Structure formats: C-alpha cells, structure tokens
N, C-alpha and C positions, 0 to 999 in steps of 0.2 A: 419746411423754410425754419423761419423766428420769424416766429411773429405775425397773426394775417388780419385787420379789421381798419376800423378809423385809425387817421394817423397814426403808426406803429409803433400791432405789435408788431412796431415791425415785427413783426411776430412771430408757429411750427410744419417741419418739413420747413415751405414753402408755403410758412401761417405767420400773417399780419398780423401783428394789434387790433384791430380796432379796439378793447380796453383803453387803447393810447386817450379817443379821443377824450381829452380829459371836460366839464363839462361845471356851467354854472366860476366859481371864483378860479378852479384851476383846473376850464380855458383856455382863459389871457396865460399860465406860464406852459403851458401848452403850445399856442404858437407861437410865445417868442422862442425858446427851447428846440425846438421839434429845427425852424429855420437849421442851427447850422448844429444837428444833433445827427439830423440827416444824410447827410455832406462829408462822408467816410471819415477822413481826418478831418475836418474841420473841428472836432469832438474833443479835442483835443485844446482847441486854444483857448489862454488862460481868457475869453470872456464867456467861455462854453458858464462859470463855475459859476462866477457873477450872477449870468442873467439866471441860469436853474434852480441857487442857493436865494438870490434877490423872493424870485414869487413863487416857486412849489410850495404852497404849503401852506404859501401868507408866511417863512420863515422871516423870521429876522438874524440879521446877519454882521456881524461888522466887518465894518470898511473892510481890514488886515484880510480877513476872509475872502472876500469879495475883490477882491489884488487879486491872488493867488492863486499859482498853479494851477491849473490840476492834479489833483494827490492820485499816482499812479504806484499802486503796490508790489513792491517782489510776490509774496504772495498770501492769503486770506487773514495767514495768522496776525501779519506784519498794517491788516487794517481791520481786528482788532485789536488793536495796539494802538490804533490809533481814535478813535471811537468808542471802543468803551467805558459805560461806565464804571466798569468794577475794572481797567485792569491794571486804571491808573491812577484813578482816584477811592477807586478800592471801595469797604464799609464805609467811608466821613462820604464817600458823594451824598448832596443834598435832592432835594427835588428840582429844586431852581438847578442843579450842576444837569441833573437829568433833563431833562426839558430840554433846557438850551445847545446839550450835547442830539437829544432826536430830532432838533430846525438842519441843525448841522448830516447829523445822518438822513434822511430822508431826501434833499438836493445828494448829497452822495449816490446814491444807493440810483437813485433815479437817472444821475452822472453813468452808472458805471452799465449797470439797462442797452443805455444809448452808444454808448461803445460796443459793450458785446454783437450788441442788430448792427454797427453800423459797419461797421471792422470785422467779425463775422469771430472776432475771435470770442468759445463760448468759454475762455474764466474769468471772464470776465460779470457773467453772471455769480461764480461763485462768491468776489468783492460786494458782490452785492448782497447775497445772499447772508457774511459774515459782516458785515454795513449793520445788518438788518438785525439778528440773530439778537441782540438782544430787547428788544422791540415785540417781538413778535410767540412769542411763551405766552404758558396761560395768564399768567397776569397780565398780560397785554392792557392799555389801558386806552391804544394807537388806532386808529379803523384804516387811517394812512400807510406806518409798518406794515397793517396786513394783506391793502388791498397791493403795496408795494408788491410783496411773500408771491400773492399768489400770479405777483403776470414771472418773477423769474421761473413758479414752476411751471405753469403756463409753457412759456420758453423753454421750459425741457420737455413739455412734452405729457410730466403729469401734470392729466387733467382733472384726475376726480380728487387729486392733493390740492390744486389749487380753490375749486371748486372747495370744499372745506375749509378750508380759511378764507375766501370770502361769503362763504355763508355765516362766517364767526362775525370776520366786519362789518354785513349787514346785522346783526344784531343789533350791534355795540351803534353801528348809524344806521339803521332802518331806511330811508332817501340818500343813500349815499348813491350815489348816477355813478360814477366809476367802477365800485363794484354790483350792479346789477349789469353793466354795458362789456364791462368784466367775462359774467357771467355769458352773456348771453351769444359773447365772441366762441367758450370756447366748447356751451353746448353744440352751437352748428357746425363746430369740427368733427364734433363728436359722434352726428350725425337726430341731434334730440329738437328736434324745430321745434314743436311739442311747448317744451318748457323753458326754450331758449328768443318762443317768442314774449313768455310772460314772461321773460327779462329784462325784455324794452320796454316795455308798458307804464315798470317807474321810473321810467331817467323823464325830469321836465323839461328839457330841449327838445322843442319842438322836432324841430331839422334834425336836430341822431335819433327819433324817433324814432320818426319817417325813417332813414337808415335802415337803420337798427330791421324798422317792423318789415320794408320791404325784401333789404334782404333775404332774411330768409324766408319771406313769397316766393320771392322769385326761383329760391331749390326744392318748393314739394309744390311743386302742381302750377301753381298762379307765375310763370317767371315772364306772360307775355305785357300782363296788366303792373304788374311793377314794372319791369321797363322802361314803360311807361311814365307809371306815376313815380320813376327816380329823377326822369329828364322833362318831369315839371315842381321839383322842387329849385328856389329862383336860386341862383349863382351868385345873384346879387351879392356883393360882398361879405363873402365868404368869407374869413383865414382859410388862408393859403390848404392846409396840410386836409380842413373838414374841403373841399374844391375835388382835392386828392383823392379823397377817399369817396365821394360823389360822382368821380370822371370811372377812376379803376370802377365801382360796380356795376356803371355803366359799361366799363369794357368789356368786362367779361360776362352779361349776358347776352352781349352782342352772339360774345364767343359763341356760348351757349344757345348761341338763338339761330345760330350761324350765319352770322350778318356779320363780318373779315372789319367790309370799308367801314361801316362803322365804330365797329371792338376800335380798327387802329385811328378814327377820331379821335374816339374816349381817351386812349393810350397818351395821345397825344397832346389834349389837355392837361391831361392832368399829370406829367409829367413838365410839361408848359410850367400848373401850378405849384409845382414842389418834385428838380429838377434830382436832387438825393433819392424818391422814392424807391431801390431797386426792389419792394414790391411789384411794383408797375411797372419796371425795365423786365423784370424776367416775365413777365405774364405778355407784355410788351414781344420781347425777344421771342415767345411761343409761338405765336403769331403768323410773325417775320419764316419761322423756321418750321411751319405748320405749310408757306403758302410759296415754298422755294425760293427765300433768299436770304439766303446766308451772309451772304457779308451786306449785307445792310444790319445782320442782324450782330454782328462781332463789331461793326462801327456804331452802335444803337454799347454796346457791353464793354468798348473800351476803357482800360483806365482800372476793370470792376471784379482783376482780379480772387483781392480777398475774398471775395465770398464767395461761397461755396454752392449757395444756390442756382450763383451768374454767370461760376469760371463753368458747370456744368451746360452751361450751354451756350458758354465759349470752344469748350470739348465737343458739340454737335457740329456746330458752327465751321467748327477744321474740320472733320473727319468727314463730311461731306465739298468740303471745299477743296480736302485733302494739305492740308497743311500744314509747315513742318515743322510746325509748335503744336501738334495735338502729342505728340508723347509727352512734352514735358508737362500741359495739362492734366496730359490720364495720369502721368506718376504723379502729380501733385490731386488729384482726386483722392487715386489711389490709396492714399499715407493720411489723409483725412479722413476717411473713413472708418478708414484701421482704425487707427489715438482709436477716434471717437467709438466702434468696436473691445476697442481692452475696457475705455472708463465705464461701458456696460450702458450708453447714450443712442439711443435710437433717433434726436433730432432732426438727423436727418437718410433716412431710408426713402423715401418719398424720392431722394437723387439718389440715394443710393441706386435706386432700383434704377433710375432712366443710366445712369452711366450706366449700369455691366450690361444694358437690350442693350443703349442706341448708340456709346464708342467700343461696349467692349465686346457685342456681338454676344452674351450668351445669357442665353432666354431664358435658360433652368438658373443659375441665379439672379435672375432680373426674377422673376418670378422668387419665390424665395424671401429673395425684401423686402417686391409689394404683401405675400402675402403678411411678416414679421407688420407690415406698414400700418397691413389697413387692423388689424386689431389695435391700433393705439388710435387711428383718426378714420375722417369718413368723408374726406372731402371730392368735389369731381375729377378733383386732380387724383386724388387713388382713388377713386376708382375704376378713373380713364387707364393707369400705368399698370394696376392689377387685371385688369384685360385684355390688354396691350401683351405684356405677357406671359398669360396664359396662352392665346393667343401663342405667342410667335418660341413658345414652350411645343406646341402637340400638345397643349389637354386642357383645353379649352375649360370643361369645369370642373376646375381647380376657383373660376373667376365668378362663379353660381353664386355668390354668397354678398359682394356686387352688384352682379346681374340682379336679385335678389331686392337687395338696396333699391334701385335702382325705380324698379316697380315700386313694392311699396307706398314708393315718395311722392312718384312723377313724378322725379329729374328730366328735365327736358336739356339731354346736349347734343348739338348738331353732333359730333368728334364720339359719345360713350355709341352713339344709337348707332354711325358706323362701325366706331369697334366690335360690339356684337352684334352685327351682321346677324345669322339667319343663327342665331343666337337668341333675339328678344322671339 
C-alpha cells in the first residue's frame, strides 16, 4: 500500500507513511491539510491548496494563489513548465525569484503526494517529483525539498534511495524531526529494527518519540509491553491524525496478540478520529474478513474502489459472498497490476500476491509475487502472505526466509504462528 505510519504515508504495498506526522512548526500544517487530504476527492477542493500553501513550510503565498483551484497537469512536462525556475525565467532568475518559486513548489509537491495517496493514482508521484526536480540536485539548499523527495521515493518502494536522500537532508539540518521519522519508517518496513529505534530518538516531540519507539519494540520481541505503553499515552487533546496513528498502532498490536475484539475497538476509534484514513480501513477490513464478516467488510469499504489495496479487500469479500460484481473488481485489479508490471513498479506486490491467492486461486503465481515482495519489504503482512502462498503452493520451504526473520526478531503474531503451524 502507499505509505505506512503516522498520519499518512499514507503510505508501501499497504504502507502508511508514519513520516507524515510532521513535528514542531510543520505539525500544524499536517493537522490542517490532512483533515481534507485523506478524504478522497476532497483533495481537489480549492480550499486545500489555500490551506497547504499557506501553512506548509511557512510558505508565503499571494492572495491570488490561495484562491486558485489546484493545478492538475496533463503530464510532468506541464508541471516543470509551471514551477521550474529555469523554464520561464531561464538565466535571469534571481535568488529572490527562486526562493519564491520554491515556496510554491513545496506545498504543490505535498499536494500531489496527498493526491496520489488519496486517489491511488501513482502518476501524481511523478508530478510531485517533477515539481521538486529543480531543488533536489547536488547544489540544493532545501532540506524540506529533500524530505518530500524521500517521501516520493519511499512511496515507490525505493527505500535505499529514500534513506540516502534523508541522510542528505539531515546533514543539512541535523535536528529535522521529519527526516528522522521518515528514516525510522523506512527502516521499520525493511525490518531493520535497531537502526529504526535509533532514528526515533532524535525527535523532539515526546508523543511522536513514544509512538515511534514502541511501534518498533512491538515488532522485536516486546509486543505486550509496547501495547501497554501505547495505551498509557494520553490521547486527550491529540490532533485527529495523531490519534488515528496511536489507535492504528494499538489495533495492529491487538491483532498480533490475537485480541481481535480489542483490535476492532481501536480501529473503530481510529476511524472516528480520521474517517478518511484508508490504512486503518484496510486493516479493519482484514480483521472482518478473517472473522467471517465479509458483508460487514463490504459495507466498510463501500465507495473505496479507486484504491487498489481497498479494492482487493472488496474483491475478497465479493468472492466469499458469491457477489456478481466480483468479475468486474477482479478485472480492474488484474489490469492495475499489469500496468504496474509494465511500468516496472512493485508498489502493490503484496496486494498482487493476495489477489492471486485469495481471488484468483493461483497459489504458484501468488508465491512468485510474494517472493518478489519479500525482497523489498518485511512487515508482518509480508511474512504472512509469503507463508500462506508457500503453504498453498505445496512448497513450504519457499517461506524459510520469512520464518527465519520471525525467529531472529522474535516477531509475535498470532496469525503468523497459525500459518507457520508445524514449521515452527
């Protein structure tokens, strides 16, 4: 999924961008813009550009810009023509002009990132990358541009590239909380828990540090204590998106502990705080599907067909129920995965493996996709789909790397333990 982590990133496969929880001055910008950005088509509202441009990175925007409709380009070349300081002003661009254009480029890039995540249209990452292009070269002086560029790379699952860009940003601004949190997010997805924990520490915001640290501890042998510690974090007065992050962490931990009733409580709380949070919606749908509540899952996901991770869960529910719309959902997913393969993308490979396993009933193809996915990311869900696909294909030995990972990191997960069965 696109983007996993504090209010999102959104985020990988089903990856929510925890790095979107902006700290300090930028935390205010996140609270204002994310409330509308996560609402699907609401990102297109004229008000969004005014809110984002007026608050993100402290940008100063002319009144005319604040009232303008969001710029939706035909292609990347149009984006460059609109915001590149070298296209229309070429050699005569002054430092003052370049700085002013950067003030436009940064919130515009963030707008496109949110559009990609809320709509599932990955082309908007390309637009964001084009907007940022002039300010992420070797001579850049903008740590903010680098962090946004890393967010784009993370969302495309270029995790090594994202980490390199974030290191550049931290060299420029060592105490940048956003850069540290994004690094922790990426390292957590890669299963590199020790450096992920280290990346949590320099963040100044106490609640964000606690959520970051306990999230990592919960994946490395201290699940019960981490679950208890996050419950102790006072949510009174938390911004809605931060509250949703806390509740989603608790929901995921409860799932791994095998406490589904508690998990449902946390997922419901999270959706009350942030109704447009599609990461929580997907996790809740998985819980419902696993407990034989496919019809409730369909109700939960109604109107969310534009996002492949949610459409996947819709299709799984439709198959369980014998729904006549399954054929259409399945065809749309197959076309989306084929388009990603043609582009050389692997953003939704975890979802593709689940699609092949749970919708198409092709375990060998599912195993191939799950193996490729394991090369890129190593979250609990990646472990689970690889073990399930290997077992279904009759070659459980193919899941040995995932099972070794579980043992090495003492990863506790009731679902994984059940799937491993006699192989533990």
